[in-house]
N, C-alpha and C positions, 0 to 999 in steps of 0.2 A: 606803260606805253604812253607817249605823248600824242595828243590829237591836234591835227592842224585846224586852222580857222575855217578851212573849207569843209572839213568833216563835221564840225560842231553844228552848223545850220542843218546839215542833212540828218544828223541824229535828232536834233530838236524837232524837225518836221516829222520824223518817224514816231517820236514820242507823242506828238500832237495827234497823229492819225490813230495811234493805238488808244490814246485817251478818248478820242471821239468814238471809236468802235466800242469801247467799254461803256461809255455813257449811253450809247444807243441800246446796248444789251440790257442796261439797267433801267431804261426808260419804261414807264408804266405801260402795261398791256392795254390794247384796245381791239375791238372786233375787226376782223379782216373780211367779213362777209355779212350779209343781212342777218339780223337777229330775229329768231322766231319767238314770239311772245304768245304762249298757249293760254287760252281761257278754258278751264274745265267746267264750262256751263254754256247755256244757250245765249243767243244774241239778245240785246236789250236789257239784260239784267244788270245788277250792280257791279259784278265782276267785269262784265263785258264793257260797261260804260267807263269804269275806272281804267281798264287796260287801254282803251282807245283814247282817253284823255291823256294818259301818260305818253302814248305814241305821238299824239298831236303836239304835246309840249316839247318833246325831244326834237321833233321835226321843226317846229316854229322857231325854237331858240338855238337850233344847230348844236345840240348837246352831244351828238354822236355822229361820226362821219358816215357810218353805215346806216341804212334804213332799218326800222323795226317793223316786223310783219305780225299783225294780230291774227291768230288762228283759233277758232272755236272748236273744242273737242269735248262735247257734252255727253257722249255716249256712256252708258253705265253709271249715271249719276256723277260724271266727271272722271270715272276710272280710266277712260280712254286717254284723257289728257295727262293724268298723273303717270300712267304707265309709259307713255311716250317720253315724258321728261325723264323718268327714271332710266329708261333704256338708252338715253342719249349720254351715257356716262363719258365724262372727259370732254364733252362738246361744250365749249364756252359760248356758243351761239344759240343756246336754247334757254329761255326763261319761262316761268309759269306763274301766273297770278293765282293766289289761293284764297279760298273762303273756308268756312269751317267744314266743308265736305272733305277737306284734307284729313279730318279725323273720322267723320261719320261714314264716308263711302267705304273705306276698308273694313270698318266695324260691322256695317250692315250687309256687305256683299261677300266678305271673306277673301277679297282679292289680296294677293301677296304684296302689299305695299304699306308703307308708313311714311310719315314726314321725314323720318331719318334717312330715307332713300334719296332725299334731295339735299341741296345745299341752301340753308336759310340765308337770305340776303338782307331783307329789311321788312319789318312791319310798317306798312304805310299808314294805317289807321285802324280803328275798330268801328264796325258798322252797327247801327241801331236797328231795332225792329219796332214797328208801329202796328197796332190793330186798326185796320182800315175797313170802312163800310161804304157802300154806295151813298152818295149825297142825297139821293131820293128816298132812301130808307127812312123809317120812322125813328131810328135809334140816334138820339142826340148825345147820349151819355153811355158810359160803360155799364152802369146798373141796368139801364133799359135793355141793353144788348144781352146781359146775363139773364134777365127775366125772360126774354124771348127764347134764348137758347134752352132754358129749362122747360119752356112750354112746347118746343118742337125742335127737331134736328135742323141745324143751320149748316149750309154748305160753305166750307172754308177752302179756298184755293191756296196752293203753295208750290214752291219749286221742288220738284223731285219727291220721291218716297223715302221715308226713314232718314230724312235730312233735317236741317235746322228748322224749317218751317213746320214740319210735322212734329218735331220734338216739342216746339212751343205749343202747338195745338193740343198735344197729349197732356202737357202740363196745365193748360187752360181747362181741359176737361176735368182733370183731377181736382183743381182748385174750385171749379164751379159746381162739380157734382153733376155733370151733364155729358152728352156725347155729340160730337160733330160728324158730319160727312166730309172727309178730307178728299179733295180733288187735286191730284198732282199735275203740274205743267212743266215744260222744259226750262223756263226761265222767268225771272221776276217781271220782265217787260210784258210777257204774255199773261202772267197772273193779273197784273194791273188792268190790262185790256179786257180780260174776261170779267173782272169786277165792274168796270165801267159799263160793259154791255149787259150786266145783270145776269150772267150765266152762273155766277157764284154770289154769295151774300156777304162774304168778308174775306180778308187776307191778313197776313202778318208780314207784309212786305217791308223792305228797307225804305227809308225816306227817299233816297235818290230814285227809286223805281216808281214812286207814286207822286212825287212832288208836282210834276207837270199837270197831272189830272186833278190834284188838290187845288192848284192855282187856277185851273179852268173851272172849278166848281162842281166837278163830277164825283169826287171822292171826299170822304170825311174821316179825319183821324179821331179815335176815341181815347187811346192811351199809348204810352211808350214803355217798352219792356226794359227799363233801366232803373237804377237806384236814384237817379236825379233827372230833372227835366232837361230837355235838349238845349244846347246853347243857341243863342240867336238874338238878334235885335231887329226891331221893325216887324213888318207883316209880310207874310207870304200871300195871304188872301186879303180881302177887304177888311176882315175882322180878326184874323189870327196870324200869329207867327209860330215858329217852332217852339219857342219858350212857353207858349200858352197851352201846349198839349200836356195834360197831367200824366204822371207816371201811373202805370197800372196799379202799383201798390197803393198809392194815395187815392186812387179811384175805387179800391176795394178788391183788387186781384193781385195776390202775392206771387207774381211770376216775373223773372228777370232773365235776360239773355243778350249777350253782345257777340258779334261775329268778327272773325279775323279778315282783314284785307292785307295780304302780305305778298311779297315777291320772293320766289325761290329760283335757283339755278339748277342745272343738271348736276348729278353727283360727280365727284372726282375732279373738279376744276381746281385751278391753282389759286394761291393767296392773291397774287396780282390781279387775277381775273375777278375774284370776289371784290377786291378793293375798287376796281373800275366800276362795277355795277352799283356798289354801295355809294360811291361818290356821285354817280350819274343820278341815282334816285334821290340823294340828298339835294342835288341841284334842282331836280323836278319839283320837290316840295317847297322850294324857295321862290317859285314863280307866282305871279298874280293869278294865273289860270288855276293852279292847284289850290290856292287859298279860296278862290271862288267856288271850286268844287266842294271843298270842305264845308263852306258856309251853306251852299245850296242844298247839299245832302245831309246837313246836320250831323256830320261825322264826329265821333270821339277821336280827337287828333293825337292820341297816344302813338308814339313810334318807338321802335327798338331795332338794334342790330347786335351782332356778336353774341356773347355769352348771355346777356339778359334776354335776348330773343329766344335762344335755345331753352333757357330755363322756363320761360313763359309757355313755350310749345309743350314742354314736358308736363307742366301742370294742367294745361288745357286738354291734353290727350287723356289724362286721368279723369278729369271732370266730365269729358264727353263720354268716356266709357261708362261712368256711373249714370249719366243721363240716358244713354242708349239702353243700358240694362234695365233701368226703371221703366222705360217705355216699351220694353220687350222687343227692341230692334236689333239686338246683337245676332249676328249670323251664328250658326251652329259651330261650336268650338271657339267662338270669339270671347 
């Protein structure tokens, strides 16, 4: 059949509309309503601070059309937050920032949850732990602290019970041959405040949770629980920078621990939705505000996505099970 010249433009227009519709269907997904960003910990701690900085960066640089809403769900050592994210199956408007209670909370409480119930999106960084004391204390070095701990029980504060802070405390007890009084709090911000106020005598807080107090001269770092010294240049106080804090091992205490800072989505979301959040978080890490956070908090800037992240999570789950078992923290049947 022959087509007239009048019919050809009409068909061409129809093809253009069809092509436009197909292109719209293939266009990358993006959120259609506000995104809930769950923090499975209290306010003021490292996870809370990181979540709110991510939120601020996204808002400042207009990285997402819809707003991001940070919500703290600290109940049950973070179980409240993890279960809410798990139960949001198929909902692409729910994210959760994780710390290592992703592993420890299910193991210590027996709640029916594991990291496999979520969708891994991106490891944002690894967080360090530092042994902190009040700056007015007589302990200038780790050996002085160890001597005092052996002479009398020291009160160490930490976030939660049977979580990362207490795991490190138990490891210190074994390495030192002593026993501490462990005092749990809801978040790292509260822990630092309690140490500044003299209500406890030491903590193993993350750098970002204590740096303000260190800079103000009210806290003192004794060692970092890593295989290498923290990165950094220049000084945080008048006399010290992050790089000047010895590792615990070089100071005589063979204890190491790093903590996850990662972002997960609800289970059952689609590949385009995962891709959107992966790209979003990649853009977050390219901003000057993120680089400032990494420097101020002396973070280990290791990042992962996809299969490498899943493999890392699998290894860390096994390592934490071993640590929890050694500490006697596994729930019955765990």
